[in-house]
N, C-alpha and C positions, 0 to 999 in steps of 0.2 A: 473940413466939414465941422460945424459946431453941433454939439448935442445939448439939449436942454435936459437938465436933471429931472428925473420922473416926479420928484416931489416939489418942484419949484413953485407950483401953484398952492401948495398946501399951507395956508396961513391960519392964525387962530380963529378967524370967523369962520373958515370952512370946517375946522375941527368941531367947533361948537354946533354948526349947522348939521354935521353928521351925527352928533350925539342926539340932538333934538329929533332928527328924522328916525333914530333908532328907538324912540319913545321915552327918552329920558329928558328931564328938565335941567339943563346945564346952568349953574350959577354965574359962570363967566370966569371961573378960576382955572387956569391951565398950568400944569407943571410938566415940563418936558423931562422924560425919563431917558437914561442912558440906553442906547441899543446901536448895535453895529450896522445893521442892515435896514432896519424899519424906523419909522417915525412912531414913537410911543408917547402917550400923554395920559397923565391923571387929571381927570375933570371932576371938579367939585359939583355936587348937585343940589338944587333948592331944597329937596326933602332931606338933606343931610348925607354924609358919606361921600363917596365918590365912585367913579367907574375909571377903568384903564382902557384906553382905545389904541389900537395899533393899525397903521396904515403901511 
């Protein structure tokens, strides 16, 4: 039996879409941050600064 990784479909476009859906305007800059169990990204914003998102 093969198992698909739970985050297999999480690509940069989906991360940016999720940030946009949360009410932020992403600039398109992503930085993957180290995490043992989650997928964590620092996302640059059009207004300056950044947000950190965790999936």
